[in-house]
C-alpha positions in Angstrom: -0.3 -0.2 0.0 2.5 2.5 0.7 4.8 1.7 -2.4 1.9 2.0 -4.1 1.6 5.6 -3.2 4.6 6.8 -4.6 4.3 4.7 -7.6 1.0 6.1 -7.9 2.4 10.1 -7.0 5.2 9.1 -9.9 3.0 8.2 -12.6 0.2 11.3 -12.1 3.3 13.6 -12.0 4.0 12.1 -15.3 1.1 12.6 -17.2 0.8 16.4 -15.7 4.3 17.4 -16.7 3.8 15.6 -20.2 0.3 17.0 -21.5 -0.2 20.0 -18.5 0.7 24.0 -20.0 1.9 23.5 -16.5 4.1 21.2 -16.0 5.6 22.2 -12.5 2.9 20.6 -11.1 3.7 17.5 -12.8 7.5 17.8 -11.7 6.6 18.2 -8.0 4.0 15.4 -8.0 6.6 13.1 -10.1 9.7 14.4 -7.3 6.9 13.7 -4.3 6.2 10.2 -5.6 10.5 9.5 -5.7 11.0 11.6 -2.3 8.2 9.1 -0.6 10.6 6.1 -1.4 13.6 7.6 0.2 12.1 5.9 3.5 13.0 2.5 1.7 16.7 3.6 2.6 16.2 3.0 6.1 16.1 -0.9 5.6 19.0 -1.2 4.3 22.5 -2.6 6.4 24.4 -0.3 4.4 25.7 2.7 7.1 25.6 5.7 4.8 22.4 4.7 2.9 20.7 4.0 5.8 21.8 7.6 7.5 20.2 9.5 3.8 17.1 7.2 4.5 16.4 7.9 7.9 17.3 12.0 7.7 15.4 12.5 4.3 12.4 9.9 5.2 10.0 12.5 5.6 11.3 14.9 2.8 8.0 13.7 1.0 6.1 15.3 2.9 7.9 19.2 2.7 7.2 18.4 -1.1 3.9 17.9 -0.6 3.4 21.0 1.2 5.5 22.6 -1.3 3.2 21.3 -4.2 0.2 22.7 -2.6 1.3 25.7 -2.1 2.3 26.1 -5.8 -1.0 24.9 -7.1 -2.6 25.5 -9.6 0.7 26.2 -12.0 3.6 24.8 -9.6 4.8 28.3 -9.1 5.2 29.6 -5.6 3.9 33.4 -6.5 4.1 35.2 -3.1 6.6 35.6 -0.4 4.7 34.0 2.6 4.6 30.4 0.5 8.2 30.5 -0.4 8.7 31.3 3.7 6.8 28.5 4.6 7.9 26.2 1.9 11.4 26.8 2.9 10.4 26.1 6.7 8.9 22.7 5.6 12.3 21.8 3.9 13.8 22.1 7.2 11.5 20.9 9.3 11.1 17.9 7.4 14.6 16.9 6.8 15.8 19.2 10.4 14.2 17.2 12.7 15.1 13.5 11.5 18.7 14.5 11.1 18.5 15.8 15.1 17.4 12.6 15.9 19.8 10.9 13.9 22.2 12.6 15.6 20.8 12.4 19.2 19.6 8.6 18.9 22.2 7.4 16.6 19.6 4.8 15.5 21.1 1.5 13.8 19.7 -0.4 10.6 17.3 -1.8 9.5 14.7 -0.3 9.6 10.9 -0.9 8.1 8.1 1.2 8.0 5.8 -0.4 10.2 8.2 -0.5 13.0 10.2 1.6 14.9 13.3 1.6 18.0 13.3 2.8 21.6 10.9 4.9 23.3 8.8 8.5 21.8 12.0 10.3 22.4 12.0 14.6 22.4 13.5 14.4 19.0 10.3 12.5 18.0 7.9 14.3 19.7 9.2 17.8 18.5 9.4 16.0 14.4 5.5 15.4 15.2 4.6 19.0 16.5 6.6 20.8 13.8 5.1 18.4 11.1 1.7 19.3 12.5 2.5 23.3 13.0 3.4 23.1 9.3 0.8 20.9 7.8 -1.9 23.2 9.6 -0.6 26.4 8.6 -0.5 24.4 4.7 -4.1 23.7 5.1 -5.0 27.3 6.0 -3.3 28.5 3.2 -5.1 26.1 0.8 -8.3 27.1 2.9 -8.1 30.7 2.5 -6.7 30.4 -1.5 -10.3 28.1 -1.5 -12.4 30.6 -0.5 -11.1 34.1 -2.5 -10.4 31.7 -5.5 -12.7 31.6 -8.6 -14.6 29.1 -10.1 -12.3 28.1 -12.7 -8.6 28.0 -10.4 -11.1 25.7 -7.7 -12.2 23.3 -11.2 -8.7 22.9 -11.8 -6.9 22.5 -8.7 -9.7 20.9 -6.7 -8.1 17.0 -7.6 -4.4 18.1 -5.9 -6.3 20.4 -3.3 -8.7 17.4 -2.3 -6.0 14.6 -1.9 -3.1 17.0 -0.1 -5.8 17.6 1.8 -6.8 14.1 2.6 -2.9 13.3 3.2 -2.2 16.8 5.3 -5.2 15.3 7.7 -4.1 11.7 7.9 -0.5 12.9 8.5 -1.6 15.4 11.0 -3.6 12.5 13.0 -0.8 10.2 12.5 1.8 12.6 14.2 -0.5 13.5 16.8 -0.9 10.1 17.6 3.4 9.8 17.6 3.4 13.4 19.6 1.5 11.5 22.6 2.9 8.2 22.5 0.2 6.0 20.8 1.4 3.1 19.7 3.1 2.3 16.8 0.8 0.3 15.2 -2.0 3.1 15.6 0.4 5.3 14.0 1.2 3.2 10.9 -2.8 2.3 10.9 -3.7 5.8 10.2 -1.0 6.7 8.0 -2.3 3.6 5.8 -6.2 4.8 6.5 -5.1 8.7 4.9 -2.8 6.9 2.0 -5.0 4.6 0.8 -8.0 7.1 0.7 -5.8 9.3 -1.4 -5.1 6.2 -3.6 -8.9 6.2 -4.5 -9.1 10.0 -3.9 -6.4 11.2 -6.1 -8.1 8.6 -9.4 -11.8 9.6 -8.7 -10.8 13.5 -8.9 -9.0 13.3 -11.5 -12.0 11.3 -13.2 -14.1 13.9 -12.1 -12.4 16.7 -13.4 -12.3 15.7 -16.4 -15.8 14.9 -17.0 -16.1 18.5 -15.4 -13.9 19.6 -18.3 -16.1 17.7 -20.6 -19.2 19.4 -18.9 -17.8 22.9 -19.5 -17.2 22.5 -23.1 -20.4 21.4 -24.2 -21.9 24.7 -21.5 -19.6 26.8 -23.3 -20.4 26.0 -27.1 -24.5 25.6 -26.0 -24.3 29.2 -24.4 -22.2 30.6 -27.3 -24.2 28.7 -30.1 -27.7 29.5 -28.5 -27.4 33.2 -28.4 -25.9 33.2 -31.7 -29.1 31.5 -33.0 -31.1 34.1 -31.6 -28.6 36.9 -33.1 -25.9 35.7 -36.1 -24.8 39.5 -35.4 -23.5 38.7 -32.3 -22.0 42.0 -30.4 -18.1 41.3 -29.0 -19.8 43.0 -25.6 -22.4 40.1 -25.7 -19.9 37.2 -26.7 -17.4 38.5 -24.3 -20.5 38.0 -21.2 -21.7 34.6 -22.8 -17.9 33.4 -23.1 -17.4 34.5 -19.5 -20.6 33.2 -17.7 -20.0 29.8 -19.1 -16.3 29.4 -18.5 -17.0 30.8 -15.1 -14.8 33.7 -15.5 -16.1 36.9 -15.0 -13.0 38.8 -15.5 -12.4 37.4 -19.3 -12.3 39.6 -21.8 -12.5 39.7 -25.9 -9.8 41.8 -27.1 -9.6 42.8 -31.1 -5.7 42.2 -32.5 -5.9 46.0 -33.3 -7.6 47.1 -30.6 -10.0 49.3 -32.7 -13.4 46.7 -32.5 -15.9 48.2 -31.3 -16.8 47.6 -27.1 -13.3 45.5 -27.0 -10.5 47.2 -25.3 -7.1 47.6 -26.7 -4.7 45.3 -27.3 -2.6 45.0 -24.0 1.7 44.9 -24.9 2.0 41.8 -21.6 -0.8 40.3 -19.8 -0.6 41.5 -15.8 0.3 38.5 -13.5 -2.3 36.0 -13.2 -3.6 36.5 -16.8 -3.1 35.2 -20.0 -3.6 36.0 -23.5 -4.8 33.1 -26.1 -5.1 34.2 -29.8 -8.4 33.1 -31.7 -7.4 32.1 -35.4 -9.9 31.5 -38.3 -8.6 29.8 -41.4 -4.6 30.9 -40.5 -5.5 34.9 -39.5 -5.9 36.4 -35.9 -9.0 37.7 -35.7 -9.7 38.5 -31.8 -7.4 37.9 -28.6 -9.3 36.2 -25.2 -7.5 37.4 -21.8 -8.2 35.4 -19.5 -7.5 33.9 -16.1 -4.6 32.2 -15.9 -6.0 28.9 -14.9 -7.9 28.4 -17.8 -4.6 27.9 -19.6 -4.4 25.0 -17.6 -7.3 23.3 -18.7 -6.0 23.1 -22.0 -8.9 21.1 -23.5 -11.8 23.5 -22.1 -9.7 26.8 -23.6 -9.6 25.0 -26.7 -13.3 24.9 -27.0 -13.9 27.9 -25.7 -11.9 29.6 -28.2 -12.6 27.4 -31.3 -16.4 28.6 -30.5 -15.8 32.3 -30.2 -13.5 31.8 -33.4 -16.7 30.7 -34.6 -19.2 32.8 -33.6 -16.8 36.2 -34.5 -16.1 34.3 -37.7 -20.1 34.1 -38.4 -20.8 37.7 -37.2 -18.1 39.2 -39.7 -19.6 37.2 -42.4 -22.8 38.0 -41.5 -22.1 42.0 -41.2 -20.0 41.8 -44.7 -23.5 40.3 -46.4 -25.6 42.8 -44.9 -23.4 45.1 -46.1 -23.6 44.0 -49.5 -27.1 43.9 -49.5 -26.8 47.3 -48.2 -24.5 48.0 -51.0 -26.9 46.5 -53.2 -29.8 48.2 -52.2 -27.2 51.8 -52.5 -26.5 50.5 -56.1 -29.8 49.8 -57.6 -31.2 52.8 -55.9 -28.3 55.4 -58.3 -28.7 53.1 -61.1 -32.8 53.5 -60.7 -32.0 57.0 -60.4 -29.2 57.5 -62.9 -31.6 55.7 -65.2 -34.8 58.0 -64.6 -32.3 60.8 -65.0 -30.5 59.2 -68.2 -34.5 59.7 -69.4 -35.1 62.6 -68.8 -32.1 64.0 -70.9 -33.2 62.0 -73.9 -36.9 64.0 -73.4 -35.0 66.9 -72.9 -33.0 66.5 -75.8 -35.5 65.2 -78.0 -37.8 68.0 -77.0 -34.8 70.9 -77.3 -34.0 69.3 -80.2 -35.2 66.6 -82.7 -38.6 68.1 -81.7 -38.3 71.5 -82.0 -36.9 70.9 -85.3 -39.1 68.4 -86.7 -41.9 71.0 -85.8 -40.1 73.7 -87.3 -40.3 71.2 -90.8 -43.9 71.0 -90.1 -44.5 74.8 -90.2 -42.2 75.2 -93.4 -43.9 73.0 -95.1 -47.3 74.7 -94.4 -45.8 77.8 -95.5 -44.7 76.1 -98.5 -48.5 74.5 -98.8 -50.1 77.9 -98.4 -47.3 79.6 -101.1 -49.0 77.1 -103.6 -52.5 77.2 -102.8 -52.9 81.1 -102.7 -51.1 83.5 -105.1 -48.7 80.4 -107.1 -45.1 81.4 -106.0 -43.4 78.3 -106.8 -39.9 80.1 -106.2 -40.5 80.6 -102.6 -42.1 77.8 -102.1 -39.3 75.9 -103.7 -36.9 78.2 -101.0 -39.4 76.9 -98.6 -39.3 73.1 -99.0 -35.6 73.2 -99.6 -35.0 75.3 -95.8 -37.7 71.9 -94.6 -35.2 69.4 -96.4 -32.1 70.9 -94.3 -34.0 70.9 -91.4 -35.5 67.8 -91.5 -31.6 66.1 -92.5 -30.4 67.8 -89.4 -33.1 66.6 -87.0 -32.5 63.2 -88.1 -28.5 63.3 -87.6 -29.5 64.5 -84.7 -31.8 61.8 -84.0 -28.6 59.0 -85.0 -26.4 60.8 -82.7 -28.8 60.3 -79.7 -29.4 56.6 -80.5 -26.1 56.2 -80.7 -25.7 57.2 -77.4 -28.1 55.3 -76.3 -26.7 52.0 -77.8 -24.2 52.5 -80.9 -24.9 50.7 -84.1 -21.4 49.8 -84.8 -21.6 48.4 -81.3 -24.8 46.1 -82.1 -23.8 44.9 -85.7 -19.7 44.4 -85.3 -19.0 44.4 -81.5 -16.6 45.7 -79.2 -13.4 46.4 -81.6 -15.6 48.2 -84.2 -17.5 50.6 -81.6 -14.2 51.5 -79.6 -12.5 52.4 -83.3 -14.7 54.6 -84.3 -14.8 56.3 -81.0 -11.4 56.7 -80.9 -11.6 59.0 -84.2 -14.0 61.1 -82.2 -12.3 61.2 -79.3 -10.7 63.8 -77.2 -7.6 62.4 -76.5 -5.4 60.3 -78.6 -6.9 56.7 -77.7 -4.6 53.6 -78.2 -6.8 50.6 -77.9 -6.1 46.8 -78.2 -9.0 44.6 -78.0 -9.7 41.3 -79.8 -12.2 41.2 -82.7 -14.2 38.9 -80.9 -18.1 38.8 -79.7 -19.4 38.7 -76.2 -22.8 38.7 -74.4 -24.4 41.9 -75.5 -24.7 43.7 -72.3 -21.0 42.8 -71.5 -20.1 45.0 -74.3 -22.2 47.4 -73.7 -21.0 47.4 -70.2 -17.3 47.6 -71.1 -18.5 50.4 -74.4 -20.0 52.9 -71.4 -17.0 51.7 -69.3 -14.6 53.2 -71.6 -16.7 56.1 -72.9 -16.6 57.2 -69.2 -12.9 56.9 -68.7 -12.5 59.0 -71.9 -14.3 61.4 -70.5 -13.0 61.8 -67.3 -9.7 61.5 -68.4 -10.5 64.6 -71.1 -12.8 66.6 -68.6 -10.5 66.2 -65.3 -7.7 64.8 -66.1 -6.3 66.7 -68.5 -4.7 63.8 -70.1 -3.1 64.1 -73.2 -3.3 60.4 -74.4 -4.9 57.2 -73.3 -4.1 53.5 -73.0 -7.3 50.5 -73.5 -6.0 46.9 -73.1 -9.2 44.4 -73.2 -7.9 40.6 -73.2 -10.1 37.6 -72.1 -9.1 35.7 -69.0 -11.0 32.2 -67.5 -13.9 33.1 -66.7 -14.4 37.1 -67.8 -12.5 39.7 -69.6 -10.7 42.1 -68.0 -10.8 45.8 -69.3 -7.7 48.2 -68.4 -7.8 51.8 -68.7 -5.1 54.4 -68.3 -3.9 57.8 -69.2 -1.3 60.4 -68.2 -3.0 62.8 -66.4 -3.5 64.0 -63.2 -4.0 61.3 -61.0 -6.2 61.6 -57.6 -9.4 60.5 -58.9 -11.8 58.9 -56.3 -14.9 57.1 -56.3 -17.4 59.1 -54.0 -20.7 59.4 -54.2 -22.1 61.3 -57.0 -19.2 61.0 -59.3 -18.5 59.3 -62.5 -16.6 56.5 -61.1 -19.5 55.5 -58.4 -21.2 55.4 -61.5 -19.4 53.1 -63.3 -19.4 51.0 -60.2 -22.8 50.7 -59.9 -23.0 50.0 -64.0 -20.2 47.2 -63.8 -22.2 45.6 -60.1 -25.3 45.0 -61.6 -23.7 42.7 -64.0 -21.5 41.3 -61.8 -18.3 43.1 -62.4 -16.0 44.3 -59.8 -13.4 47.5 -60.6 -10.2 48.7 -59.1 -9.1 52.2 -59.3 -5.2 53.5 -58.8 -4.5 57.1 -59.1 -1.3 58.5 -57.0 -1.7 62.1 -57.4 0.4 63.7 -60.1 0.7 60.1 -61.6 -1.9 59.4 -63.8 -5.2 56.9 -63.4 -5.4 52.7 -63.9 -8.5 51.4 -64.3 -9.0 48.1 -64.2 -12.3 46.2 -64.5 -13.5 42.5 -64.7 -16.6 41.4 -66.3 -17.8 37.9 -65.5 -18.6 35.7 -69.0 -19.1 32.6 -68.7 -18.9 31.7 -73.0 -15.1 32.1 -74.1 -14.7 34.8 -76.6 -16.4 34.3 -79.8 
């Protein structure tokens, strides 16, 4: 039974050392188990080995006290704990050394026997052990009362095991201090160790179950709230995670410190705190600042970070989707407004141009008719008809120009290359175009044509360009249009600008556009129009 306790402590310590992010606890537990077996050296007939075993037989109790004081991360974080741990080592070894020098025991010894009477040194060792154990248990009780639920969940297994060993050891030491028979002392110690042999595995299993429950609770809590609100605000997600993990101090932090509702990114977490990165698809999207004890509960931490990453990613995707829908709504509104204004312009042009000219032709023909039906004046009638003919030709030319602006004839009949060639002949600035002589769907050609027209107009009216380059090339799944000029640059797609209108026109056919326009270095516009069929 006694050897089983030491072996179990070494085994549990090895598991904690290898698997826990706080290996200090595992190392101390392994040292405690190994130190427990130093007492076996008392069974040796070799005087030096016997002396070592005798003087260090109870060193394991000091290591156990050190371990308890160092929970949950295996470090002594305050001065009183360091002093108490040092006193434990001095007391465990010092009293045995004094007893060895004063009593000169002879080998061999066993765990279940002791020589001679209950001496002063034996009583002193018992009372020192009792005092130190009570002090350590008092520290444990105070920490338990002041700890968060998260730290209690992490340290419960070791605290319970240490408390059981401490109470059992104190009972055995008390019995020894009052001169109880050795059999009674050994029986008490065996009972305490037997309880520990049962408590440690049971509490460890309970901790694993508790971690699984906590993981599920964290996931369910976040997902339940997220289902009710796909656009989960950072503040709400932070509160849900804090409640689910039992860490009210948990803080969700955007890495750049610019997210609404979050604090700036901490440069270094304070003592007792840790920061865990939340990543999605390899990118850091947030930081979770939390109690350091959570880092030691790796499954729970991974579950919480994973669920937080999923919720943040979903919220970002939802926000992006809503922004796209809002931009689509605004784009459609701008397109509708532009279409209305274009119809109004066509109506005004027809009214002020061709309609007035046709009305004038009608009046001239009426004058010519009166010149022929009244007192005949063929010369006057002929001059009037000739004037009406000339104005009718001007009206037809105006209508042709107007219809060319709506849908160019060359574009319909011969394609984009032919339409741009004709456009280049009357362009206000030299246009160097490279366009393959193939055809694309009508809506793609029309969008590309008016994109080129608008770019030429901007280069002439706003950029003071002296030359414009145009390249149209088919790519896999679309057609790319690049338009560049050598003007003043500095163009921006602000509300109501020509570039904003182009963006709306391209968005209507599923296209995209990028504009590079550094001040003083010209403007480059690149548009991608999706086309399923290759260039015909």
